[in-house]
SEVEX-261868 format. One line per 10 residues: number of its first residue (from 1); their letters; for each residue x, y, z of C-alpha. Coordinates in Angstrom, 3 decimals, padded with zeros to 6 digits. Layout:
# SEVEX-261868
NUM	a	X,Y,Z | ...
# end
This chain:
# SEVEX-261868
1	mtkkreyedd	039.201,-052.331,-031.100 | 036.016,-051.953,-029.109 | 035.566,-054.575,-026.410 | 032.364,-055.950,-024.981 | 030.941,-054.017,-022.060 | 028.274,-056.159,-020.446 | 024.892,-054.468,-020.077 | 023.734,-054.446,-016.446 | 020.337,-053.792,-014.915 | 021.282,-051.406,-012.124
11	ypdktlylpg	021.918,-048.134,-013.939 | 020.494,-045.083,-012.146 | 017.528,-043.442,-013.815 | 018.371,-040.086,-015.379 | 015.965,-037.372,-016.489 | 016.805,-036.560,-020.106 | 017.130,-032.997,-021.389 | 018.910,-034.052,-024.550 | 018.023,-032.964,-028.091 | 016.622,-036.501,-028.252
21	ptevredvie	015.894,-039.050,-027.068 | 013.770,-037.448,-024.417 | 011.524,-038.450,-021.524 | 008.793,-041.028,-022.202 | 005.563,-041.436,-020.213 | 005.383,-044.553,-018.065 | 002.144,-045.764,-019.648 | 003.688,-045.364,-023.095 | 006.584,-047.607,-022.066 | 004.160,-050.088,-020.529
31	amaqpmfghr	002.153,-050.207,-023.769 | 005.045,-052.038,-025.416 | 004.781,-054.998,-023.019 | 001.879,-056.779,-024.699 | 001.688,-060.313,-026.094 | 003.102,-060.502,-029.607 | 000.823,-060.815,-032.621 | 001.401,-061.231,-036.323 | 002.029,-058.239,-038.551 | -000.462,-059.593,-041.107
41	mdrmtdlytt	-003.292,-060.118,-038.632 | -006.396,-057.922,-038.419 | -005.096,-056.625,-035.109 | -002.124,-055.099,-036.957 | -004.460,-053.402,-039.410 | -006.380,-051.920,-036.502 | -003.144,-050.728,-034.897 | -001.474,-049.281,-037.969 | -004.527,-047.522,-039.383 | -005.114,-046.000,-035.942
51	ivedtkeflg	-001.629,-044.497,-035.659 | -001.587,-043.260,-039.251 | -004.983,-041.578,-039.087 | -004.351,-040.182,-035.589 | -001.095,-038.664,-036.857 | -002.944,-036.982,-039.710 | -005.462,-035.598,-037.240 | -002.794,-034.325,-034.868 | -000.758,-032.639,-037.609 | -003.887,-031.242,-039.250
61	tdndvivlsa	-003.004,-032.596,-042.670 | -004.888,-034.359,-045.439 | -001.608,-035.524,-046.953 | -000.528,-039.136,-046.723 | 001.382,-040.310,-043.648 | 003.955,-043.103,-043.537 | 005.170,-044.622,-040.256 | 008.175,-046.910,-040.692 | 010.469,-048.819,-038.362 | 013.564,-046.713,-038.952
71	sgtefweast	015.314,-043.573,-037.820 | 014.502,-040.307,-039.553 | 017.668,-040.805,-041.592 | 015.700,-043.270,-043.712 | 013.780,-040.387,-045.254 | 016.924,-038.437,-046.065 | 017.714,-041.288,-048.417 | 014.179,-042.126,-049.487 | 013.072,-038.580,-050.317 | 016.231,-038.046,-052.368
81	lnlvednvlc	015.832,-041.296,-054.283 | 012.103,-040.767,-054.768 | 012.185,-037.163,-055.981 | 015.637,-036.258,-057.299 | 016.537,-037.454,-060.765 | 019.648,-035.328,-061.162 | 019.970,-032.019,-059.286 | 019.155,-030.910,-055.764 | 019.686,-027.577,-054.008 | 020.560,-028.066,-050.331
91	ttagsfserq	020.482,-025.303,-047.744 | 023.205,-026.031,-045.180 | 023.597,-024.222,-041.857 | 024.848,-026.867,-039.463 | 025.832,-030.497,-039.106 | 022.543,-032.145,-039.994 | 021.683,-030.020,-043.016 | 025.203,-030.643,-044.299 | 024.734,-034.356,-043.697 | 021.529,-034.283,-045.732
101	anvaerlgkt	023.531,-032.819,-048.616 | 026.225,-035.463,-048.149 | 023.625,-038.231,-048.337 | 022.413,-036.873,-051.684 | 025.974,-036.846,-053.003 | 026.540,-040.434,-051.889 | 023.398,-041.383,-053.782 | 024.960,-039.987,-056.954 | 022.971,-036.766,-057.187 | 024.432,-033.433,-058.248
111	vdrieyewgk	024.284,-031.190,-055.186 | 024.483,-027.414,-055.065 | 024.579,-025.750,-051.661 | 023.491,-022.470,-050.148 | 025.902,-022.438,-047.220 | 025.705,-020.496,-043.964 | 027.956,-020.139,-040.979 | 026.904,-022.311,-038.051 | 024.413,-020.405,-035.935 | 022.938,-018.525,-038.887
121	avkpddvraa	019.556,-019.238,-040.447 | 018.612,-019.933,-044.041 | 017.171,-016.832,-045.724 | 014.271,-017.242,-048.160 | 015.609,-014.488,-050.442 | 018.830,-016.464,-050.842 | 016.822,-019.476,-051.964 | 014.971,-017.358,-054.495 | 018.228,-015.861,-055.771 | 019.762,-019.324,-056.151
131	ldgsdtdyda	016.772,-020.650,-058.051 | 016.517,-017.549,-060.236 | 020.224,-017.251,-060.896 | 021.006,-020.828,-061.840 | 020.787,-022.483,-065.219 | 020.160,-025.762,-063.382 | 016.673,-027.186,-063.157 | 016.536,-028.411,-059.573 | 014.361,-031.403,-058.792 | 014.182,-030.441,-055.127
141	vtavmnetst	015.214,-027.967,-052.462 | 016.046,-029.337,-049.015 | 015.991,-027.599,-045.643 | 016.217,-028.558,-042.000 | 013.404,-027.029,-039.972 | 015.291,-027.249,-036.693 | 019.095,-027.469,-036.882 | 019.804,-029.553,-033.792 | 023.532,-028.785,-033.821 | 023.076,-025.015,-033.555
151	gvrnpieeig	019.631,-024.418,-032.050 | 018.479,-022.553,-035.167 | 014.880,-022.727,-036.346 | 014.885,-022.049,-040.078 | 011.902,-020.204,-041.595 | 010.646,-023.137,-043.607 | 007.235,-021.569,-044.101 | 008.738,-018.628,-046.003 | 011.192,-020.899,-047.822 | 008.290,-023.102,-048.889
161	dvvaeypdtf	006.429,-020.076,-050.200 | 009.452,-019.271,-052.358 | 009.832,-022.810,-053.691 | 006.116,-022.767,-054.556 | 006.996,-020.256,-057.287 | 008.906,-023.068,-059.046 | 006.265,-025.754,-059.670 | 008.708,-028.358,-061.004 | 010.869,-028.186,-057.856 | 009.899,-030.104,-054.724
171	fvvdaisalg	010.418,-028.901,-051.181 | 011.742,-031.490,-048.703 | 011.940,-030.658,-044.991 | 013.827,-032.501,-042.267 | 011.780,-031.744,-039.128 | 013.381,-034.457,-037.010 | 013.879,-032.409,-033.853 | 010.874,-030.119,-034.316 | 007.680,-031.772,-035.546 | 005.271,-032.363,-032.690
181	gdyvdieahn	006.743,-029.528,-030.638 | 006.703,-026.691,-033.159 | 003.590,-026.153,-035.249 | 003.856,-025.925,-039.015 | 001.028,-025.734,-041.539 | 002.260,-028.295,-044.044 | -000.191,-027.727,-046.884 | -000.227,-023.935,-046.639 | 003.505,-023.653,-047.313 | 004.126,-026.041,-050.194
191	idviftsvqk	005.921,-028.680,-048.130 | 005.896,-031.715,-050.387 | 007.690,-034.027,-047.943 | 008.345,-033.507,-044.228 | 009.638,-036.139,-041.833 | 010.601,-036.700,-038.206 | 011.824,-039.263,-035.681 | 009.549,-040.118,-032.776 | 012.218,-039.981,-030.028 | 012.299,-036.196,-030.146
201	afamppglsv	009.255,-033.950,-029.722 | 006.874,-036.915,-030.079 | 008.363,-038.198,-026.764 | 008.604,-041.818,-027.826 | 011.280,-044.493,-027.533 | 013.541,-044.404,-030.624 | 012.854,-046.602,-033.617 | 010.055,-045.130,-035.728 | 010.128,-042.453,-038.398 | 007.135,-040.476,-039.646
211	cvvnddayer	006.878,-038.940,-043.109 | 004.118,-036.747,-044.561 | 003.864,-036.859,-048.367 | 001.609,-034.910,-050.700 | 000.063,-036.129,-053.956 | 002.558,-034.296,-056.148 | 005.501,-036.026,-054.484 | 003.784,-039.393,-054.844 | 003.167,-038.781,-058.545 | 006.737,-037.615,-059.052
221	eletesaswy	008.106,-040.841,-057.637 | 006.185,-042.827,-060.227 | 008.396,-041.188,-062.880 | 011.661,-041.830,-061.018 | 013.788,-044.860,-061.846 | 015.851,-044.585,-058.664 | 012.990,-044.723,-056.142 | 013.697,-046.199,-052.706 | 012.519,-049.738,-052.033 | 011.999,-049.587,-048.277
231	ggfqrtldyy	010.921,-045.935,-048.098 | 009.306,-045.676,-051.500 | 006.173,-043.548,-051.437 | 004.355,-045.773,-053.904 | 005.316,-049.008,-052.169 | 004.403,-047.833,-048.663 | 001.272,-045.882,-049.516 | -000.170,-048.375,-051.981 | 000.275,-051.171,-049.455 | -001.460,-049.062,-046.832
241	erkgqthstp	-004.312,-048.367,-049.237 | -004.731,-052.077,-050.007 | -003.989,-053.673,-046.635 | -003.854,-050.974,-043.963 | -000.432,-052.266,-042.943 | 003.287,-051.770,-043.624 | 004.862,-053.614,-046.537 | 007.652,-055.022,-044.324 | 007.702,-056.333,-040.763 | 007.234,-053.400,-038.364
251	aiplmlayrk	008.413,-052.874,-034.793 | 005.046,-053.806,-033.316 | 005.825,-052.910,-029.661 | 006.924,-049.422,-030.700 | 003.731,-048.951,-032.686 | 001.709,-049.949,-029.620 | 003.582,-047.279,-027.687 | 002.979,-044.799,-030.521 | -000.756,-045.465,-030.357 | -000.789,-044.635,-026.652
261	qmkhmldeth	001.351,-041.512,-027.026 | -000.624,-040.177,-029.975 | -003.802,-040.342,-027.872 | -002.041,-038.190,-025.267 | -000.974,-035.743,-027.985 | -004.475,-035.533,-029.424 | -005.889,-034.902,-025.950 | -003.415,-032.060,-025.430 | -004.074,-030.715,-028.979 | -001.442,-029.524,-031.401
271	sardqrhrem	-001.929,-025.860,-030.572 | -001.576,-026.432,-026.811 | 001.501,-028.590,-027.333 | 003.010,-025.865,-029.514 | 002.299,-023.255,-026.833 | 003.860,-025.378,-024.087 | 007.023,-025.785,-026.155 | 007.061,-022.061,-026.873 | 006.921,-021.299,-023.140 | 009.750,-023.737,-022.378
281	aeytrdware	011.872,-022.193,-025.136 | 011.255,-018.654,-023.893 | 012.192,-019.619,-020.328 | 015.391,-021.339,-021.471 | 016.430,-018.429,-023.678 | 015.863,-015.917,-020.882 | 017.973,-018.054,-018.551 | 020.701,-018.418,-021.168 | 020.838,-014.671,-021.830 | 021.088,-013.988,-018.093
291	hfdlfaengy	024.018,-016.332,-017.512 | 025.603,-016.968,-020.936 | 024.396,-016.123,-024.452 | 022.530,-017.765,-027.305 | 024.409,-019.335,-030.196 | 021.517,-019.064,-032.668 | 021.000,-015.964,-034.754 | 018.611,-013.530,-033.098 | 015.034,-014.150,-034.176 | 015.704,-017.691,-035.415
301	esqtvtcien	015.922,-019.594,-032.127 | 014.617,-023.147,-031.930 | 011.426,-023.953,-030.066 | 012.638,-027.424,-029.003 | 016.391,-027.181,-028.304 | 018.459,-024.218,-027.143 | 022.141,-024.035,-028.040 | 023.878,-021.888,-025.425 | 027.152,-020.097,-026.090 | 029.665,-020.821,-023.330
311	trgidvaeti	030.663,-017.200,-022.704 | 031.834,-018.005,-019.155 | 034.263,-020.658,-020.293 | 032.927,-023.315,-017.957 | 034.149,-026.888,-018.400 | 031.130,-028.172,-020.312 | 031.972,-031.873,-020.092 | 032.672,-031.699,-016.365 | 029.510,-029.707,-015.699 | 027.390,-032.227,-017.593
321	etvserydrv	028.967,-035.112,-015.687 | 028.541,-033.467,-012.292 | 024.916,-032.487,-012.911 | 024.264,-036.064,-013.980 | 025.924,-037.566,-010.903 | 024.541,-035.084,-008.378 | 021.054,-034.466,-009.761 | 020.416,-037.378,-012.159 | 019.645,-034.897,-014.928 | 021.356,-035.119,-018.308
331	fsngygdiae	021.797,-032.327,-020.860 | 024.068,-032.164,-023.870 | 027.381,-030.683,-024.885 | 027.718,-028.760,-028.125 | 027.995,-030.616,-031.395 | 031.107,-031.249,-033.437 | 033.558,-028.350,-033.647 | 031.563,-026.303,-031.110 | 031.427,-029.021,-028.438 | 033.110,-026.944,-025.696
341	etfrighmge	032.056,-023.559,-027.049 | 028.393,-024.396,-026.504 | 026.015,-026.704,-024.673 | 022.450,-027.679,-025.486 | 019.239,-028.113,-023.531 | 016.434,-030.106,-025.096 | 013.042,-028.743,-024.014 | 010.761,-031.016,-025.940 | 008.258,-033.815,-025.565 | 006.658,-034.062,-022.132
351	htvetiealt	008.814,-031.488,-020.345 | 007.339,-028.353,-018.791 | 008.767,-025.019,-017.702 | 008.965,-026.436,-014.175 | 011.037,-029.456,-015.198 | 013.347,-027.263,-017.292 | 013.784,-024.930,-014.312 | 014.883,-027.914,-012.221 | 017.711,-028.489,-014.684 | 018.823,-024.862,-014.888
361	daiedvagl	018.842,-024.689,-011.081 | 021.148,-027.725,-011.074 | 023.456,-026.149,-013.662 | 023.610,-022.933,-011.637 | 024.593,-024.874,-008.536 | 027.284,-026.962,-010.213 | 028.727,-024.123,-012.296 | 028.557,-021.614,-009.429 | 026.400,-019.144,-011.338
# end
């Protein structure tokens, strides 16, 4: 049985290079420390409409945006309940894509999978073959844009182009560890629903999820008897249209922080933020190839988190602990069954090539590279 471990106030500060949460600007943290106000006051309308419309501007989308107090997991459930009446085709290539399929099964949906070995990417031609070759009418196809467990960036643009050939099938994308650090043109590639969590590439404290929904997905939910209550597209978007607020009590301090961070992101611009993440990813991959190897399939490497194959057989757990103690920098072990076979570096949010280099220098010192 777990016993209480009293929280203290004297923990050393650590620089985070995790696949989330990541580093947060000081002024973003400070934005949360404001006097409380009511979530039905005009001030809340000003706050919520600002973050919603700024998010649309940053992402370059005319689709509707929902910001809820929840983790991104909320929209695994909500998108399935809102869009899937019976059958869903899930592409699985790692822990989180498999978990998305498991959620659909727990919700009583019939799930077919296109399965890949960990480290491999989803292939658009396989999606087309599955849709063409099945007698099942799928309500939706799901994909993870950035498989955090393996460091694979799936080609969701090409997958979306394939799903567009099947107008009665929706395309749902989990972009939890990618959106905000890896550009995607949502409308151009038939992405009906795409969602993220703000503690990753948005560089926010955890606690908010963001979902982008097109008109077709909204209309589809109106026909669905199993639609989500908390994350229902109609409920959230209609309330926003009427009141400019959330239908349930939001995490106001986090939304104040979101407002501040989104202004930073707009100032940087989406294209510049994408380029900065691309440069960090290229540096990390080059370093990994020099000293170890990459776990992700060649040509499908993530732009926000690199999964590194432990070809030298270093003690991953010990190296992480020593780097943390000696340098106050924290990176991540591998995930699940590949915990010691790999380790992961999150290069997302407000990091730069220079801050990533500080971590790799520390790893080289501790591991004797």
